C-alpha positions as CSV (number, residue, x, y, z in Angstrom):
1,M,83.3,154.1,113.5
2,S,85.6,152.8,111.0
3,H,86.8,156.4,109.9
4,S,87.6,157.3,113.3
5,L,89.9,154.2,113.9
6,C,91.7,154.8,110.7
7,F,92.2,158.4,111.8
8,A,93.7,157.2,115.0
9,A,96.0,155.0,113.3
10,R,97.1,157.8,110.9
11,T,98.1,160.1,114.0
12,E,100.3,157.5,115.6
13,I,102.2,155.6,112.8
14,T,105.4,157.2,111.7
15,R,107.6,156.5,108.6
16,D,109.9,154.3,110.8
17,A,107.0,152.5,112.3
18,F,105.7,151.7,108.7
19,F,109.0,150.3,107.8
20,Q,109.2,148.1,110.9
21,M,105.7,147.0,110.3
22,T,106.2,145.8,106.8
23,G,109.6,144.1,107.8
24,A,111.7,146.5,105.4
25,E,113.8,148.2,108.1
26,R,116.9,147.8,106.1
27,C,115.2,149.9,103.2
28,R,115.2,153.1,105.1
29,G,118.7,154.2,104.3
30,G,119.0,155.9,100.9
31,G,117.3,155.8,97.5
32,R,119.5,152.9,96.3
33,E,118.2,150.8,99.2
34,R,114.7,151.7,98.6
35,E,115.1,150.6,95.0
36,G,116.2,147.2,96.0
37,T,119.7,147.4,94.5
38,G,121.9,147.9,97.5
39,P,123.7,147.5,99.8
40,W,124.1,143.9,98.9
41,L,127.6,142.8,97.7
42,P,128.6,139.9,95.6
43,G,128.8,136.6,97.6
44,K,126.7,138.1,100.5
45,S,123.4,136.3,99.6
46,Q,120.3,137.8,101.5
47,P,117.1,136.2,102.4
48,W,114.5,136.4,99.6
49,G,111.9,137.6,102.0
50,C,114.0,140.6,102.9
51,R,114.6,141.6,99.3
52,S,110.9,141.2,98.5
53,R,109.8,143.3,101.5
54,C,112.2,145.9,100.3
55,R,110.8,145.9,96.8
56,R,107.2,146.0,98.2
57,A,108.2,149.1,100.3
58,A,109.9,150.6,97.3
59,G,106.6,150.2,95.4
60,F,104.7,152.2,98.0
61,T,107.4,155.0,97.9
62,S,107.2,155.4,94.1
63,L,103.4,155.8,94.2
64,L,103.3,158.3,97.0
65,I,103.8,162.1,96.9
66,P,106.6,163.0,99.3
67,G,105.3,163.7,102.8
68,E,104.5,162.4,106.1
69,R,100.8,162.5,105.5
70,N,100.9,159.8,102.6
71,W,103.0,157.4,104.6
72,L,100.4,157.6,107.4
73,E,97.5,157.1,105.0
74,M,99.1,154.1,103.5
75,A,99.8,152.7,106.8
76,A,96.2,153.2,107.9
77,V,95.0,151.2,104.8
78,E,97.6,148.6,105.6
79,T,96.4,148.1,109.3
80,A,92.7,148.6,108.5
81,F,92.7,145.8,106.0
82,P,95.0,143.0,106.8
83,P,95.7,140.0,104.4
84,A,92.8,137.7,104.0
85,N,94.7,134.6,104.5
86,L,96.6,135.8,107.7
87,T,94.4,133.7,110.0
88,S,94.6,130.5,108.0
89,V,98.4,130.0,108.4
90,N,100.7,128.8,111.1
91,Q,103.2,130.5,113.0
92,S,105.7,130.3,110.3
93,G,103.3,132.0,108.0
94,C,102.7,128.8,106.0
95,N,99.2,127.7,105.0
96,V,99.3,124.0,105.8
97,H,95.6,123.3,105.3
98,N,95.7,123.2,101.4
99,H,94.1,119.8,100.8
100,H,90.6,120.1,102.3
101,F,88.7,118.3,99.6
102,S,90.8,115.4,99.2
103,A,91.0,114.8,102.9
104,K,87.3,115.3,103.2
105,V,86.4,112.4,100.8
106,T,89.2,110.0,101.5
107,F,89.5,110.2,105.4
108,S,85.7,110.4,106.0
109,L,85.2,107.0,104.1
110,F,88.3,105.6,105.7
111,Y,87.3,106.5,109.2
112,T,83.8,105.3,108.6
113,A,84.9,102.0,107.5
114,L,87.3,101.7,110.5
115,L,84.4,102.5,112.9
116,V,82.3,99.7,111.6
117,F,84.9,96.9,111.3
118,G,86.8,98.1,114.4
119,A,83.8,98.1,116.6
120,C,82.4,94.9,115.4
121,G,85.7,93.0,115.5
122,N,86.7,94.0,119.1
123,I,83.3,93.7,120.5
124,L,82.9,90.1,119.0
125,A,86.3,89.4,120.5
126,L,85.2,90.4,123.9
127,C,81.8,88.5,123.7
128,I,83.6,85.4,122.6
129,T,86.2,85.7,125.4
130,F,83.6,86.2,128.2
131,Q,81.4,83.2,126.9
132,R,84.2,80.8,128.0
133,R,82.8,80.3,131.5
134,K,84.4,76.8,131.8
135,K,88.0,77.7,131.1
136,K,89.7,80.4,132.9
137,L,91.7,83.1,131.2
138,N,95.5,82.8,131.1
139,S,97.9,85.6,131.2
140,T,98.0,85.9,127.3
141,D,94.2,86.0,127.2
142,L,94.1,88.7,129.7
143,Y,96.6,91.0,127.7
144,L,94.4,90.4,124.6
145,V,91.2,91.3,126.5
146,N,92.7,94.6,127.6
147,L,94.0,95.2,124.0
148,A,90.5,94.5,122.7
149,L,88.9,96.8,125.4
150,S,91.2,99.7,124.4
151,D,90.3,99.3,120.7
152,A,86.7,99.3,121.7
153,L,87.0,102.4,123.6
154,F,88.9,103.9,120.7
155,T,86.0,103.6,118.3
156,L,84.1,105.9,120.6
157,A,86.4,108.9,119.3
158,L,85.9,108.0,115.5
159,P,82.6,109.7,115.0
160,G,84.1,113.1,116.0
161,R,86.9,112.6,113.7
162,I,84.5,111.7,110.8
163,A,82.7,114.9,111.3
164,Y,86.0,116.8,111.5
165,Y,86.9,115.6,108.0
166,V,83.5,115.9,106.6
167,L,83.5,119.6,107.5
168,E,86.9,120.1,106.0
169,F,89.1,120.4,109.2
170,N,86.5,122.3,111.2
171,W,85.8,120.9,114.7
172,P,82.1,121.5,115.8
173,F,82.1,120.0,119.2
174,G,84.3,122.5,121.3
175,D,87.5,122.3,123.0
176,W,86.7,119.8,125.8
177,F,85.4,117.2,123.5
178,C,88.6,117.7,121.4
179,R,90.7,117.0,124.5
180,A,88.8,113.9,125.2
181,T,89.1,112.7,121.6
182,A,93.0,113.4,121.7
183,F,93.1,111.6,125.1
184,I,91.4,108.5,124.0
185,F,93.5,108.5,120.6
186,Y,96.9,108.5,122.3
187,M,95.6,106.2,125.2
188,N,94.5,103.6,122.6
189,T,97.9,104.0,120.5
190,Y,100.3,103.3,123.5
191,V,98.2,100.9,125.5
192,G,97.9,98.8,122.4
193,I,101.7,98.9,121.6
194,Y,102.4,97.9,125.3
195,F,99.9,95.1,125.5
196,M,101.2,93.7,122.2
197,T,104.6,93.8,123.8
198,C,103.2,92.0,126.8
199,V,101.9,89.3,124.6
200,S,105.1,88.8,122.8
201,V,107.0,88.6,126.2
202,D,104.5,86.2,127.6
203,R,104.8,83.8,124.5
204,Y,108.6,84.0,124.8
205,I,108.6,83.0,128.4
206,A,106.1,80.0,127.6
207,V,108.3,78.7,124.9
208,V,112.0,79.7,125.9
209,R,111.9,80.0,129.6
210,T,110.3,76.6,130.1
211,R,111.8,75.9,133.7
212,H,109.5,78.3,135.8
213,P,107.0,79.7,133.4
214,G,104.1,79.3,135.9
215,R,105.7,81.4,138.6
216,I,106.4,84.4,136.0
217,R,103.1,84.0,134.3
218,R,101.0,84.0,137.4
219,M,97.6,85.7,136.9
220,S,98.1,87.8,139.8
221,R,101.2,89.3,138.3
222,A,99.6,89.7,134.9
223,R,96.7,91.6,136.4
224,A,99.2,93.9,138.2
225,I,101.1,94.4,134.8
226,C,97.8,95.3,133.2
227,V,96.9,97.9,135.9
228,L,100.5,99.3,135.7
229,I,100.2,99.7,131.9
230,W,96.9,101.6,132.0
231,F,98.2,103.8,134.9
232,L,101.5,104.7,133.2
233,V,99.9,105.6,129.9
234,F,97.2,107.5,131.8
235,L,100.0,109.7,133.4
236,Q,101.6,110.2,130.1
237,T,98.4,111.4,128.2
238,A,96.7,113.1,131.0
239,P,98.4,116.4,130.1
240,L,96.4,116.5,126.9
241,L,93.3,117.1,129.1
242,L,95.0,120.1,130.8
243,R,95.7,122.2,127.8
244,P,93.6,123.4,124.8
245,M,93.7,121.2,121.8
246,T,91.9,123.6,119.4
247,R,93.2,126.4,117.4
248,R,91.3,129.1,115.4
249,M,92.3,129.2,111.8
250,G,90.2,131.6,110.0
251,E,86.6,130.7,110.1
252,K,87.5,127.0,111.0
253,L,88.3,125.6,114.4
254,T,91.1,122.8,114.1
255,C,91.5,120.0,116.6
256,M,94.4,117.7,117.5
257,E,96.7,119.2,114.7
258,Y,100.5,119.2,115.2
259,F,100.7,122.9,114.4
260,N,98.5,123.7,117.3
261,F,101.4,122.6,119.7
262,E,104.1,124.5,118.0
263,E,104.4,127.0,120.9
264,I,105.2,124.2,123.6
265,P,108.9,124.7,124.6
266,K,111.3,121.9,123.5
267,L,108.5,120.2,121.6
268,P,110.8,118.3,119.1
269,Y,112.8,116.7,122.1
270,L,109.8,115.8,124.0
271,L,108.3,114.0,120.9
272,L,111.6,112.4,120.2
273,V,111.7,110.9,123.8
274,A,108.0,109.8,123.5
275,C,108.8,107.9,120.2
276,V,111.7,106.1,121.7
277,L,109.8,105.1,124.9
278,G,106.5,104.4,123.2
279,F,107.6,102.8,119.9
280,F,111.2,101.9,119.3
281,L,111.9,100.3,122.7
282,P,108.8,98.0,122.6
283,V,109.4,97.1,118.9
284,G,113.0,96.1,120.1
285,I,111.6,94.0,122.7
286,I,109.1,92.2,120.3
287,L,112.0,91.7,117.8
288,V,114.1,90.0,120.5
289,C,111.2,87.7,121.6
290,Y,110.6,86.8,117.9
291,V,114.2,86.0,117.2
292,R,114.5,84.0,120.4
293,I,111.5,81.8,119.8
294,N,112.6,81.2,116.1
295,L,116.1,80.1,117.4
296,K,114.2,77.8,120.0
297,L,112.1,76.3,117.4
298,C,115.2,75.7,115.1
299,Q,117.2,74.1,118.0
300,T,114.4,71.8,119.1
301,A,113.9,70.7,115.5
302,K,117.5,69.6,115.3
303,E,117.3,67.8,118.6
304,N,114.0,66.1,117.8
305,P,112.4,66.4,114.5
306,L,109.1,65.1,115.9
307,T,108.8,68.4,117.9
308,V,108.5,70.6,114.7
309,K,104.8,69.8,114.7
310,N,104.4,70.9,118.3
311,G,101.3,73.1,118.0
312,H,102.0,75.0,121.2
313,H,105.4,76.3,119.9
314,R,104.1,77.0,116.5
315,R,101.2,79.0,117.7
316,A,103.4,81.0,119.9
317,F,105.7,81.8,117.0
318,T,102.7,82.7,114.8
319,V,101.3,85.0,117.5
320,I,104.5,87.0,117.7
321,L,104.9,87.3,113.9
322,V,101.3,88.6,113.5
323,V,102.1,91.1,116.4
324,L,105.3,92.3,114.7
325,L,103.9,92.7,111.5
326,A,100.9,94.7,112.9
327,V,103.3,96.9,114.9
328,L,105.5,97.5,111.9
329,L,102.7,98.1,109.5
330,C,100.5,100.3,111.7
331,F,102.9,102.3,114.0
332,S,106.2,102.5,112.1
333,P,105.1,105.0,109.5
334,Y,103.8,107.6,112.0
335,H,106.7,107.4,114.3
336,L,109.3,107.5,111.6
337,N,107.5,110.5,110.2
338,I,107.5,112.3,113.5
339,V,111.1,111.5,114.0
340,Q,112.4,112.7,110.6
341,F,110.5,116.1,111.0
342,M,111.5,116.6,114.5
343,V,115.2,116.2,113.6
344,R,114.7,118.8,110.8
345,K,113.0,121.2,113.3
346,I,116.2,120.8,115.6
347,L,118.6,121.3,112.7
348,Y,116.8,124.1,110.8
349,Q,113.4,125.6,110.2
350,P,111.7,123.5,107.7
351,S,110.3,125.3,104.4
352,C,106.6,125.8,103.9
353,R,106.6,123.1,101.4
354,E,108.1,120.8,103.9
355,Q,105.5,121.8,106.4
356,Q,102.8,121.1,103.9
357,A,104.2,117.7,103.0
358,F,104.5,116.8,106.7
359,K,100.9,117.8,107.3
360,M,99.7,115.6,104.6
361,S,101.9,112.7,105.5
362,L,100.9,113.0,109.1
363,Q,97.2,112.4,108.2
364,V,98.2,109.4,106.2
365,T,100.3,107.8,108.9
366,V,97.8,108.6,111.6
367,A,95.2,106.8,109.4
368,F,97.7,103.8,109.2
369,M,98.1,103.8,112.9
370,N,94.3,103.8,113.5
371,L,94.0,100.8,111.3
372,N,95.4,98.9,114.1
373,C,92.0,98.5,115.7
374,C,90.9,96.4,112.7
375,I,94.1,94.3,112.7
376,D,94.1,93.4,116.3
377,P,91.1,90.9,115.9
378,I,93.5,88.9,113.6
379,I,95.9,88.5,116.6
380,Y,92.9,87.3,118.6
381,F,92.2,84.8,115.9
382,F,95.7,83.2,116.3
383,A,96.2,83.7,120.0
384,F,92.9,82.9,121.8
385,R,92.4,79.3,122.5
386,G,89.2,78.2,120.8
387,Y,88.6,81.7,119.4
388,K,88.7,80.3,115.8
389,R,86.3,77.4,116.6
390,R,83.7,79.8,118.3
391,L,83.9,82.4,115.6
392,L,83.2,79.8,113.0
393,R,80.4,78.5,115.0
394,I,78.7,81.9,115.3
395,F,78.9,82.3,111.6
396,R,77.6,78.9,111.0
397,N,74.7,79.3,113.4
398,S,73.9,82.8,111.8
399,G,73.9,81.3,108.4
400,S,71.6,78.4,109.4
401,M,69.1,80.9,111.1
402,A,69.1,82.9,107.8
403,T,68.4,80.0,105.6
404,S,65.7,78.6,108.0
405,S,63.9,81.8,107.9
406,T,63.8,82.0,104.2
407,V,63.2,78.3,103.4
408,K,59.8,77.0,104.5
409,T,59.3,73.3,105.6
410,P,56.7,71.2,103.9
411,S,54.5,71.1,107.0
412,E,54.6,74.9,107.2
413,S,53.5,75.1,103.4
414,N,50.7,72.5,104.0
415,S,49.5,74.5,107.0
416,N,49.5,77.7,105.1
417,S,47.6,76.2,102.1
418,Q,44.9,74.4,104.1
419,P,43.0,77.5,105.1
420,Q,43.0,78.6,101.5
421,G,41.5,75.3,100.4
422,S,38.8,75.3,102.9
423,S,37.9,78.9,102.2
424,S,37.3,77.9,98.5
425,V,34.9,74.9,99.3
């Protein structure tokens, strides 16, 4: 069977086709060109890949006996046995998956810890919030509840990512589960950024716009804003469910990798617009709110020094500061990394080394971005009214239950020793 396939290849491939197949069309002219010495002139630098292909073709010609049949046999060998690493490279011919073992160990442990702490922290925040039956939620609490809900949903996608890294960039769950993972991942990312922005704006209105805060912060309006955010982010991320998220790379199936999307037209421009709308604009709004609240506190401190100890204003300032630090720490490395590489893609074709560096930096910055689901409970600690007190009460009760179960009371010890004494009599 294989002999017949090679024979068919021999009868159809010509010398010109062989040069075109090896990428050395310019080496067909004369003997000097096949030897790699011409026709390049001083000052006319040529791509190294072209010179190397010509030298490779020259090596073939020097080993072959002149004649059409030898060229066909060499072409048959070349087509019957392609390079072994051809299927493990991206479209530009660069192997970007060259750090499997380090990623396997590092990111597997990281996402496992993220799953434990993220799930526990956000579920605990939701439980504490919904235990407050006597006090109604205000607009800030509602935004934080939605933030905790998105983080808790995000942890559902982490087991798949852990398995992906344990198997060294091999996705075992099929394309549809990969689509769902990508959808949950990006949904949590931008829902989280938008709700952090809403918390900052809400605190700004409560502190700075003090004339009509109740009208602006009305709960019906806050609910409508929450629904609008979920709907808009759903529309932005829904296309991820409509296209394949996996790509076969040799024997492995990669999932949710950037190089799986390189064939999308105008991809650099689309990602730049997404970074502006999804990150830089919200960060600008948070910065404005932070600066305005800080100026308001300085102004009130000058007018009335006693208001410096106003807990309401101080808590608003602390909340926005924590939100700003969380956004800058978690989300800025990823988006800045995307922006710099997309600008390079627009200006020129990045080299293989640059693509490999981008691939590794993308894994690290995505890990920082996912760290947000563990940092958000710190925001709840400062923003939720009574959250700190209830959290300490839970830990105090759990500690007292643990000590009561290990330490026996005197009555319990006497009751346990009485049957032993009666049996010995």
